[in-house]
C-alpha positions in Angstrom: -47.5 -57.2 17.9 -48.6 -56.6 21.5 -49.4 -59.1 24.3 -53.1 -58.5 23.4 -52.6 -59.7 19.9 -53.1 -56.3 18.3 -51.1 -55.4 15.1 -50.1 -52.0 13.7 -49.2 -51.3 10.1 -48.3 -48.2 8.0 -48.6 -45.1 10.2 -50.6 -46.9 13.0 -49.5 -47.0 16.6 -50.5 -49.4 19.5 -50.5 -48.2 23.1 -50.9 -50.7 26.0 -51.3 -49.6 29.6 -53.0 -50.2 32.9 -54.9 -47.6 34.9 -56.0 -44.2 33.6 -53.8 -42.5 31.0 -54.3 -39.4 28.8 -52.6 -39.7 25.4 -52.5 -36.9 22.8 -50.8 -37.4 19.5 -50.4 -35.2 16.4 -49.9 -36.9 13.0 -48.5 -35.2 9.8 -48.6 -37.4 6.8 -46.4 -36.8 3.7 -45.9 -38.6 0.5 -43.0 -41.1 0.7 -41.4 -39.3 -2.3 -41.7 -35.8 -0.9 -38.7 -33.6 -1.7 -36.0 -33.0 0.9 -35.8 -29.5 2.4 -33.1 -28.2 0.0 -32.6 -30.7 -2.7 -30.7 -34.0 -3.2 -27.5 -34.3 -1.3 -28.0 -31.0 0.5 -26.6 -30.7 4.0 -29.0 -29.3 6.6 -27.2 -27.2 9.2 -26.8 -28.8 12.6 -27.8 -25.5 14.2 -28.6 -22.0 13.2 -28.6 -20.9 16.9 -24.7 -21.0 17.1 -22.2 -18.9 15.2 -20.4 -21.0 12.6 -16.9 -19.5 12.8 -13.7 -21.2 12.2 -11.8 -19.6 15.0 -13.7 -17.6 17.6 -11.8 -14.4 18.6 -10.8 -14.3 22.3 -10.7 -10.5 22.5 -12.0 -8.2 19.8 -9.6 -5.3 19.4 -10.5 -1.8 18.1 -13.8 -1.3 16.1 -15.1 0.8 19.1 -17.2 3.2 17.1 -18.7 0.5 15.0 -19.4 -1.7 18.0 -21.2 1.2 19.6 -23.4 1.6 16.5 -24.2 -2.1 16.2 -24.8 -2.4 19.9 -27.3 0.5 19.8 -29.1 -1.3 16.9 -29.3 -4.5 18.9 -30.7 -2.6 21.9 -33.3 -0.8 19.6 -36.6 -1.9 18.2 -35.3 -3.6 15.1 -36.1 -3.0 11.4 -32.5 -2.5 10.4 -30.0 -4.1 8.0 -26.3 -3.6 8.6 -23.7 -4.7 6.0 -20.1 -5.2 7.0 -17.9 -5.1 3.8 -14.2 -5.3 3.4 -11.2 -7.4 2.3 -11.1 -11.1 3.1 -9.5 -11.6 6.5 -10.1 -8.1 7.8 -12.3 -9.4 10.7 -15.9 -9.0 9.5 -17.0 -12.4 10.8 -15.2 -11.7 14.1 -17.2 -8.5 14.6 -20.4 -10.4 13.7 -19.5 -13.1 16.2 -19.1 -10.4 18.9 -22.5 -8.8 18.0 -24.2 -12.2 18.0 -23.1 -13.0 21.5 -23.6 -9.5 22.8 -27.2 -9.5 21.4 -28.2 -12.9 22.7 -26.7 -12.3 26.1 -27.6 -8.7 26.9 -30.5 -7.7 24.7 -32.9 -10.7 24.9 -32.9 -11.4 21.1 -32.8 -14.9 19.6 -29.7 -15.2 17.4 -29.6 -17.0 14.0 -26.4 -17.6 12.0 -26.6 -18.6 8.4 -23.8 -19.3 6.0 -24.6 -17.2 2.9 -21.6 -18.1 0.8 -23.6 -20.5 -1.5 -27.2 -20.8 -2.6 -27.7 -24.2 -1.0 -26.3 -23.3 2.4 -28.3 -20.0 2.4 -31.5 -21.8 1.5 -30.9 -24.6 4.0 -30.1 -22.2 6.8 -33.0 -19.9 6.2 -35.5 -22.8 6.1 -34.0 -24.0 9.3 -34.6 -20.5 10.8 -38.2 -20.7 9.5 -38.5 -24.1 11.3 -37.1 -22.6 14.5 -39.7 -19.8 14.3 -42.6 -22.2 14.0 -42.9 -23.3 10.4 -44.6 -26.7 10.2 -42.8 -29.6 8.5 -45.4 -29.6 5.8 -44.8 -25.9 5.0 -41.0 -26.6 4.9 -41.5 -29.6 2.6 -43.8 -27.5 0.3 -41.2 -24.7 0.1 -38.4 -27.3 -0.6 -40.4 -28.8 -3.4 -40.7 -25.4 -5.0 -44.5 -25.2 -4.4 -44.1 -22.2 -2.2 -41.4 -19.4 -2.2 -38.8 -20.4 0.4 -37.8 -16.8 1.1 -41.4 -15.8 1.7 -41.9 -18.7 4.1 -38.8 -17.8 6.1 -39.6 -14.1 6.3 -43.2 -14.7 7.1 -42.2 -16.6 10.2 -39.4 -14.1 11.1 -42.0 -11.2 10.8 -44.4 -13.1 13.1 -41.7 -14.3 15.6 -42.8 -13.9 19.2 -39.1 -13.2 20.1 -37.1 -10.4 18.7 -34.1 -11.7 16.8 -30.7 -11.1 15.1 -30.0 -12.8 11.8 -26.4 -13.0 10.6 -25.9 -13.7 7.0 -22.2 -14.5 6.9 -19.9 -14.6 3.9 -22.4 -13.2 1.5 -19.7 -12.5 -1.0 -21.9 -13.1 -4.0 -24.8 -10.6 -3.5 -26.8 -12.2 -6.4 -27.4 -15.2 -4.2 -29.4 -12.9 -1.8 -30.9 -10.9 -4.6 -32.2 -13.7 -6.8 -34.4 -15.2 -4.1 -35.2 -11.9 -2.3 -33.5 -13.3 0.8 -32.5 -9.9 2.2 -35.4 -8.1 3.7 -36.2 -5.7 6.6 -38.4 -6.8 9.4 -39.7 -4.9 12.4 -39.0 -7.9 14.6 -35.3 -8.1 14.0 -31.9 -6.9 12.9 -30.0 -8.4 9.9 -26.2 -8.3 9.8 -24.5 -9.2 6.5 -20.8 -9.8 6.1 -19.4 -9.6 2.6 -16.4 -8.8 0.5 -18.6 -7.2 -2.1 -18.6 -3.4 -1.5 -20.6 -1.8 -4.3 -23.7 -3.9 -5.2 -27.0 -2.0 -5.6 -28.5 -4.4 -3.0 -26.6 -2.6 -0.3 -28.0 0.8 -1.4 -31.7 0.0 -0.9 -33.6 1.9 1.9 -33.0 0.7 5.4 -29.6 -0.8 4.7 -26.5 0.8 6.3 -23.0 -0.1 5.0 -19.9 -0.2 7.1 -16.4 -0.5 5.6 -14.1 -2.7 7.6 -10.4 -2.1 7.2 -7.2 -3.3 9.0 -6.5 -2.6 12.7 -4.6 0.4 14.1 -1.0 -0.7 14.8 -1.2 -0.8 18.6 -4.4 -2.8 18.5 -2.9 -5.2 15.9 0.2 -5.6 18.1 -2.1 -6.4 21.0 -3.8 -9.2 19.1 -0.4 -10.9 18.8 0.3 -10.3 22.5 -3.2 -11.7 23.4 -2.5 -14.9 21.5 1.2 -15.4 22.2 2.1 -13.3 25.3 5.3 -15.1 26.1 7.0 -14.6 22.8 7.7 -10.9 22.9 6.7 -7.5 24.1 4.5 -4.8 22.5 7.5 -3.3 20.7 8.3 -6.6 19.0 4.6 -7.2 18.3 4.4 -3.9 16.5 7.1 -4.9 14.1 5.4 -8.2 13.2 2.0 -6.5 13.0 3.3 -3.8 10.6 5.0 -6.5 8.5 1.6 -8.3 8.3 -0.2 -5.2 7.3 -2.3 -5.2 10.5 -4.7 -7.7 8.8 -6.6 -9.6 11.5 -6.5 -13.0 9.8 -2.8 -12.9 9.3 -2.3 -11.7 12.9 -4.5 -14.5 14.3 -2.6 -17.2 12.3 0.8 -15.7 13.3 -0.2 -15.5 16.9 -1.5 -19.1 16.9 1.7 -20.3 15.3 3.8 -18.6 17.9 1.7 -19.9 20.8 1.6 -23.5 19.7 5.3 -24.2 18.8 6.7 -27.5 20.0 9.9 -28.1 18.1 10.7 -24.5 17.6 10.5 -21.6 20.0 10.7 -18.4 18.0 10.3 -15.1 19.6 8.3 -12.4 17.8 11.6 -10.8 16.6 12.7 -14.1 15.1 9.3 -14.6 13.5 9.6 -11.1 12.0 13.0 -12.1 10.4 11.5 -15.4 9.1 8.7 -13.4 7.4 11.2 -12.0 4.9 11.7 -15.6 3.6 8.2 -16.7 3.0 5.4 -14.6 4.5 2.2 -16.3 3.4 3.6 -19.8 3.7 4.9 -19.1 7.2 1.7 -17.4 8.3 -0.5 -20.2 7.1 1.2 -22.6 9.5 -0.9 -21.1 12.2 -4.0 -22.6 10.5 -2.9 -26.0 11.8 -4.2 -25.1 15.2 -7.7 -24.4 14.1 -9.9 -24.9 11.0 -7.8 -24.8 7.8 -10.3 -24.4 5.0 -9.7 -21.8 2.3 -11.4 -18.9 4.1 -9.0 -19.4 7.1 -5.8 -19.6 5.0 -4.0 -16.4 3.9 -2.8 -18.2 0.8 -6.3 -19.1 -0.3 -8.8 -16.6 1.2 -8.7 -14.2 -1.7 -8.8 -16.9 -4.4 -12.4 -17.3 -3.5 -13.2 -13.8 -4.8 -11.1 -14.3 -7.9 -12.9 -17.5 -8.6 -16.2 -15.6 -8.3 -15.0 -12.9 -10.7 -13.9 -15.6 -13.2 -17.2 -17.3 -13.0 -18.9 -13.9 -13.7 -16.9 -13.4 -16.9 -13.9 -11.4 -15.5 -10.9 -13.7 -15.6 -8.8 -10.6 -16.4 -9.2 -9.5 -12.8 -6.7 -12.3 -11.9 -4.1 -11.0 -14.3 -4.6 -7.4 -13.1 -4.1 -8.5 -9.4 -1.1 -10.5 -10.4 0.3 -7.4 -12.1 -0.3 -5.3 -9.0 1.4 -8.0 -6.9 4.7 -7.4 -8.8 4.6 -3.8 -7.4 4.6 -2.6 -3.9 1.8 -2.5 -1.4 2.0 1.3 -1.6 -0.7 3.3 -3.5 -0.6 2.9 -7.3 -1.7 6.1 -9.2 -4.7 5.5 -11.3 -2.9 7.5 -14.0 -0.4 4.6 -14.2 -3.1 2.2 -15.1 -4.8 4.8 -17.3 -1.6 5.0 -19.4 -1.6 1.2 -19.7 -5.3 1.4 -20.8 -4.2 3.7 -23.6 -2.0 1.0 -24.9 1.3 2.2 -23.5 2.3 -1.2 -22.0 3.0 -4.7 -23.1 0.6 -7.4 -21.9 1.5 -10.1 -24.4 1.7 -13.5 -22.9 -0.5 -12.9 -19.8 -3.0 -15.6 -19.0 -5.8 -14.9 -18.5 -5.4 -12.5 -21.3 -5.2 -8.8 -20.3 -5.7 -6.1 -22.9 -5.8 -2.4 -22.6 -9.6 -2.2 -22.9 -10.1 -4.9 -20.2 -8.3 -3.0 -17.5 -11.3 -0.9 -16.5 -13.7 -3.7 -16.0 -11.0 -5.8 -14.3 -10.3 -3.0 -11.9 -14.0 -2.5 -11.2 -14.3 -6.2 -10.4 -11.4 -6.0 -7.9 -13.0 -3.0 -6.3 -16.4 -4.7 -6.0 -14.9 -7.6 -4.2 -12.8 -5.5 -1.8 -9.5 -6.9 -3.2 -8.4 -3.3 -3.8 -9.6 0.1 -2.7 -9.4 3.7 -4.0 -7.3 6.0 -1.8 -6.0 9.5 -2.2 -2.3 10.0 -1.6 -0.4 13.2 -2.0 -3.5 14.6 -3.7 -3.5 11.8 -6.3 -6.2 9.2 -6.7 -4.7 5.8 -6.4 -5.6 2.1 -6.1 -4.1 0.1 -3.3 -4.1 -3.6 -2.3 -3.1 -5.1 1.0 0.6 -6.2 1.3 -0.2 -9.7 2.6 -2.7 -10.2 -0.3 0.0 -9.1 -2.8 2.6 -11.4 -1.3 0.1 -14.3 -1.4 -0.9 -13.6 -5.0 2.7 -13.2 -6.2 3.7 -16.5 -4.5 0.9 -18.2 -6.4 1.9 -16.9 -9.9 2.4 -19.9 -12.3 6.0 -20.3 -13.4 5.0 -19.9 -17.0 3.6 -16.4 -16.2 6.6 -15.0 -14.2 8.4 -13.5 -17.2 5.3 -12.0 -18.9 4.2 -10.4 -15.7 7.7 -8.9 -15.1 7.7 -7.5 -18.6 4.2 -6.0 -18.3 4.9 -4.5 -14.8 8.1 -2.9 -16.1 6.5 -1.7 -19.3 3.7 0.1 -17.4 6.2 1.8 -15.0 8.6 2.7 -17.8 5.9 4.5 -19.7 5.0 6.5 -16.7 8.5 7.8 -15.9 9.1 11.4 -17.0 11.6 12.2 -19.7 12.4 15.7 -18.6 11.3 18.5 -16.3 11.8 16.4 -13.2 12.5 19.5 -11.1 8.8 20.5 -10.9 6.8 19.8 -7.7 4.2 17.8 -9.7 6.8 15.5 -11.2 8.6 15.1 -7.9 5.3 14.1 -6.3 4.6 11.6 -9.1 8.1 10.1 -8.8 7.6 9.7 -5.1 4.5 7.5 -5.8 6.2 5.5 -8.6 9.6 4.8 -6.9 8.4 2.1 -4.4 6.9 0.1 -7.3 10.2 0.1 -9.2 12.1 -1.2 -6.2 9.4 -3.8 -5.5 9.5 -5.0 -9.1 13.3 -5.5 -8.7 12.7 -7.6 -5.6 10.0 -9.7 -7.3 11.8 -10.2 -10.6 15.5 -9.4 -10.4 16.9 -9.1 -14.0 19.0 -6.6 -16.0 15.8 -4.8 -17.3 14.3 -4.4 -13.8 17.6 -3.3 -12.4 17.9 -0.6 -15.1 14.4 0.6 -14.4 15.0 0.8 -10.6 18.4 2.6 -11.0 16.8 5.1 -13.5 14.0 5.7 -11.1 16.3 6.4 -8.2 18.3 8.8 -10.4 15.2 10.7 -11.4 14.1 10.9 -7.8 17.5 12.4 -6.9 17.4 14.9 -9.9 13.9 15.9 -8.8 15.4 17.3 -5.6 13.9 14.7 -3.2 17.3 13.8 -1.8 16.1 12.1 1.3 13.9 9.8 -0.7 16.8 9.0 -3.1 19.0 8.2 -0.1 16.3 5.9 1.3 15.9 4.1 -2.1 19.6 3.8 -3.1 21.0 1.2 -0.6 18.3 -1.4 -1.3 18.7 -0.9 -5.0 22.5 -1.2 -4.8 22.2 -4.5 -2.8 19.7 -6.1 -5.1 21.5 -4.9 -8.2 24.8 -6.4 -6.9 23.0 -9.7 -6.2 21.5 -9.8 -9.6 24.4 -8.6 -11.8 27.6 -8.9 -9.8 29.8 -6.1 -8.4 31.2 -4.6 -11.6 28.3 -4.3 -13.9 27.9 -0.7 -15.2 24.4 -0.6 -13.7 25.8 -1.6 -10.3 28.3 1.3 -10.6 25.5 3.7 -11.6 23.4 2.6 -8.6 26.4 3.3 -6.2 27.0 6.6 -8.0 23.4 7.7 -7.3 23.8 6.6 -3.6 27.0 8.7 -3.3 25.2 11.8 -4.7 22.4 11.3 -2.2 24.8 10.9 0.6 26.5 14.2 -0.3 23.2 16.1 -0.6 22.1 14.8 2.8 25.3 15.9 4.5 27.3 12.7 4.8 30.3 14.1 2.9 32.9 11.5 4.0 30.8 8.5 3.1 29.9 10.1 -0.3 33.6 10.7 -1.1 34.6 7.1 -0.1 31.8 5.6 -2.2 32.4 7.8 -5.2 36.2 7.1 -5.2 35.4 3.4 -5.3 33.0 3.9 -8.2 35.6 6.1 -10.0 38.3 3.5 -9.6 36.1 0.7 -11.2 34.8 3.0 -14.0 38.4 4.0 -14.9 39.4 0.4 -15.1 36.3 -1.0 -16.9 35.3 2.0 -19.0 38.4 4.1 -19.4 39.4 7.6 -18.1 37.3 9.6 -20.6 34.1 7.6 -20.6 31.2 9.9 -19.7 30.4 7.9 -16.6 34.0 8.2 -15.4 33.9 11.9 -15.9 30.6 12.1 -14.0 32.3 10.4 -11.1 35.1 13.0 -11.3 32.6 15.8 -11.0 30.8 14.1 -8.1 33.9 14.1 -6.0 34.0 17.9 -6.2 31.4 18.9 -3.6 32.1 16.4 -0.8 35.7 17.7 -0.9 34.7 21.4 -1.2 32.3 21.2 1.7 35.2 19.9 3.9 37.4 22.8 2.8 39.5 20.8 0.4 38.9 23.4 -2.2 41.9 23.0 -4.5 41.5 19.3 -4.7 37.8 19.8 -5.5 38.7 22.2 -8.3 41.1 19.7 -9.8 38.3 17.1 -10.1 35.9 19.6 -11.5 38.4 20.8 -14.1 39.2 17.2 -15.2 35.5 16.5 -15.7 35.0 19.7 -17.7 38.0 19.2 -19.9 37.1 15.6 -20.6 33.5 16.4 -21.4 34.6 19.2 -23.8 36.7 16.6 -25.6 34.2 13.7 -25.6 30.8 15.4 -25.6 31.5 18.8 -27.1 31.8 22.4 -25.9 28.1 23.1 -25.9 26.6 19.8 -24.9 24.0 20.1 -22.1 26.2 18.0 -19.7 29.3 20.0 -20.4 27.6 23.3 -19.8 26.1 21.8 -16.5 29.6 20.9 -15.4 30.9 24.4 -16.3 28.3 25.9 -13.8 30.1 23.9 -11.0 33.5 25.2 -12.1 32.5 28.8 -11.9 31.1 28.4 -8.4 34.6 27.3 -7.2 36.6 30.1 -8.8 35.8 32.9 -6.3 37.1 30.6 -3.5 40.4 30.3 -5.4 40.8 34.1 -5.2 40.5 34.3 -8.9 37.8 37.0 -9.2 38.8 38.3 -12.6 38.7 34.8 -14.2 35.4 34.1 -12.4 33.7 37.2 -13.8 34.8 36.4 -17.4 33.9 32.8 -17.2 30.6 33.3 -15.5 29.5 36.0 -18.0 30.6 33.8 -20.9 28.8 30.7 -19.5 25.6 32.7 -18.9 25.6 34.0 -22.5 26.2 30.5 -23.9 23.4 29.0 -21.9 21.0 31.7 -23.0 21.9 30.9 -26.6 21.9 27.1 -26.4 18.9 26.5 -24.1 15.3 27.6 -24.3 14.3 30.4 -21.9 14.3 29.4 -18.2 16.2 26.1 -18.7 17.4 24.7 -15.4 21.1 24.9 -16.4 20.7 28.6 -17.2 19.1 29.1 -13.8 22.0 27.3 -12.1 24.5 29.4 -14.0 22.7 32.6 -12.9 22.5 31.3 -9.3 26.3 30.5 -9.2 27.1 33.9 -10.7 25.2 35.6 -7.9 26.8 33.4 -5.3 30.3 34.2 -6.7 29.5 37.9 -6.5 28.5 37.5 -2.9 31.7 35.6 -2.1 33.7 38.5 -3.7 31.8 41.0 -1.5 29.9 42.6 -4.4 26.6 42.5 -2.6 24.8 45.3 -4.6 25.5 43.5 -7.9 24.5 40.1 -6.4 21.2 41.3 -5.0 19.1 41.6 -8.3 20.5 38.3 -9.6 19.7 36.6 -6.2 16.1 37.9 -6.3 15.6 36.7 -9.9 17.1 33.3 -9.1 14.8 32.8 -6.1 11.8 33.8 -8.1 12.7 31.4 -10.9 13.4 28.5 -8.4 10.1 29.0 -6.7 8.3 29.1 -10.0 9.9 26.0 -11.6 11.0 23.9 -8.6 8.6 24.9 -5.8 9.2 26.7 -2.5 10.6 23.7 -0.7 13.0 22.3 -3.3 16.5 22.1 -1.6 18.0 24.3 -4.3 15.2 26.9 -3.8 16.2 27.0 -0.2 19.8 27.5 -1.3 18.6 30.5 -3.3 16.7 31.8 -0.2 19.8 31.4 1.9 21.8 33.4 -0.7 19.2 36.1 -0.4 19.7 36.2 3.4 23.4 36.4 3.1 23.2 39.2 0.6 20.9 41.1 2.9 23.4 40.6 5.7 26.2 41.8 3.5 24.3 44.9 2.6 23.8 45.7 6.3 20.1 44.9 6.4 20.6 42.5 9.4 16.9 42.5 10.6 15.7 41.4 7.2 18.5 38.8 7.0 17.5 37.4 10.4 13.9 36.9 9.2 14.9 35.3 5.9 17.4 33.0 7.6 14.8 31.9 10.1 12.6 30.9 7.2 15.5 29.0 5.6 16.1 27.1 8.8 12.5 26.1 9.3 12.1 24.9 5.8 15.5 23.1 5.7 14.6 21.3 8.9 11.5 19.9 7.2 13.2 19.0 3.9 16.7 17.9 5.0 16.2 17.1 8.7 17.3 19.0 11.8 20.8 17.6 12.0 21.8 18.3 8.4 25.1 20.3 8.3 23.4 23.1 6.5 20.8 23.4 9.2 23.4 23.3 12.0 25.5 26.0 10.2 22.4 28.2 9.6 21.5 28.0 13.3 25.0 29.2 14.2 24.7 32.1 11.7 21.3 33.0 13.1 22.7 33.2 16.6 25.6 35.4 15.5 23.4 37.7 13.4 20.9 38.2 16.2 23.7 39.0 18.6 25.1 41.5 16.1 21.7 43.1 15.7 21.3 43.5 19.4 24.8 45.0 19.9 
């Protein structure tokens, strides 16, 4: 009531004034029960003019080419849709944040940011955008009540916007949300940028939509992110180590840098942080979320669970089991043939929950690909699937206790079925073993037990037997350490792991270390297994060549003869292992100045091998090789030459041109040419040997050093 006694009710208003006034009012009347904009309990965004990001990046590293493309789109006329897709935590939203600010500041566009992770947030955000672009409250209420298509209303006002605009649809990880309401459209007035984990939906393939895959950062840029956030905790070298350990994933880098920068009670350097990561990577990294927003999307330990939840809701709970299976292997590429073998029923999946059967592997893998949890890569000419290391660590850490054993059994079963039984010398098998070996050692780390130890040791042995001596030496020490921790120092598998390491040390030129390690293995095997156990006899033979290559020839011959005599008693005269050991013995005989015995034994061995083994068996090839080598040592070059040529051709055909033993055959050819006086030919052949051995064995291997000395001598002799 006013001083004049007037009274207002309902929608009425009273104005009281003195003097001349101009009053203009607009009234919009709605039913008291009109529907809210987006439904009961809906939350209307406070603003669509500001990026809704959990942690705004200070400096955006890398992405230069993509930023150039997006910047050009922002400066252009509009009518484009750009989709940024990739693994959760790879920096899609950070790139969208950069483009939003760049566009608003430098290109005169109005920026809109809408959370597209859920239907309600998308609808609320888009109606708020419509309101910003001039939609009347009545129109909004009608759309909210379902009496008008909400997407049509939003896009009508975007199409008729006076100002050009940029619309960011962030976290559109379920494309069906955009598709069901036709929320994704192209407008001449603006640019749409979508961020999503979903890589393969048909929605991204419609005309006018351009997709951009977002991966991890290059190592130097990833290291610089850490230096940006925590400059006082280490230099670029230290930052590179941490960045590599975190797989160069922007989310993990941001959390790690935040942790390092905000320490109070602790003051770790980057080097100390790197060491701590070995204990609990995802748990440690997530501590950095305490200095910003800590919801699931901004936690390493939870960010990918959102995608798995979506897959489960879509009827693919098996995707969780498959990702858990992958988490028990390494972050290295996994050959698709490995999973194909499992899909043919060659693995045990009993006990996995959610249940995983052979016929569900394909759809589960497709689901993981669709949500950018894995990607298809080509490694060594083989199609593989690969997941990010931090993702795998996170998933493995979250495996329920009741599933640990079943996963270990399944992971071991799949790998076991993929290992070759024979013919490991071929380049194709050597290549396959190189892809499988990291997964056997990772499984041992995830689930140390006698079965996983046996698998890892067998894999290392096969890698060695394939001729990849450098890889075997790289694998062996870690397997030895984990095997000792799991089974103790005197378990037969521990002794076998050390035996493989000693063999690799010998082949890679560390003869003293090989001898010392093999002697310790022999001592324990004699004590635990007895002097004539096959494993004990293998250790006897393995002492031969580290001794021989340091000119302790008689001692080497004693060990070789003990191994041969023992195997003849225990395994039989014509067992494959006995005949293989015999090939070693005949190689020593010429150096003992026993040419007559050498010739008799070599000829007998070669005949026996040809009778016992199928044509072109590797032991027969070795016998022929050592026969030719013995003839060379005895100075019988003309007799050695045809054998040397045949051996080289056989080695190349069966083991490939770069197998270390093929290079031994090539070296034999050079030495025979030199012995026959064809020095120019010998120099060319030896030069090829050196170049290939440097690649395969390394430039400091004793064979390479020796070959360089020979080359210098031969060249000098040729010029004399």
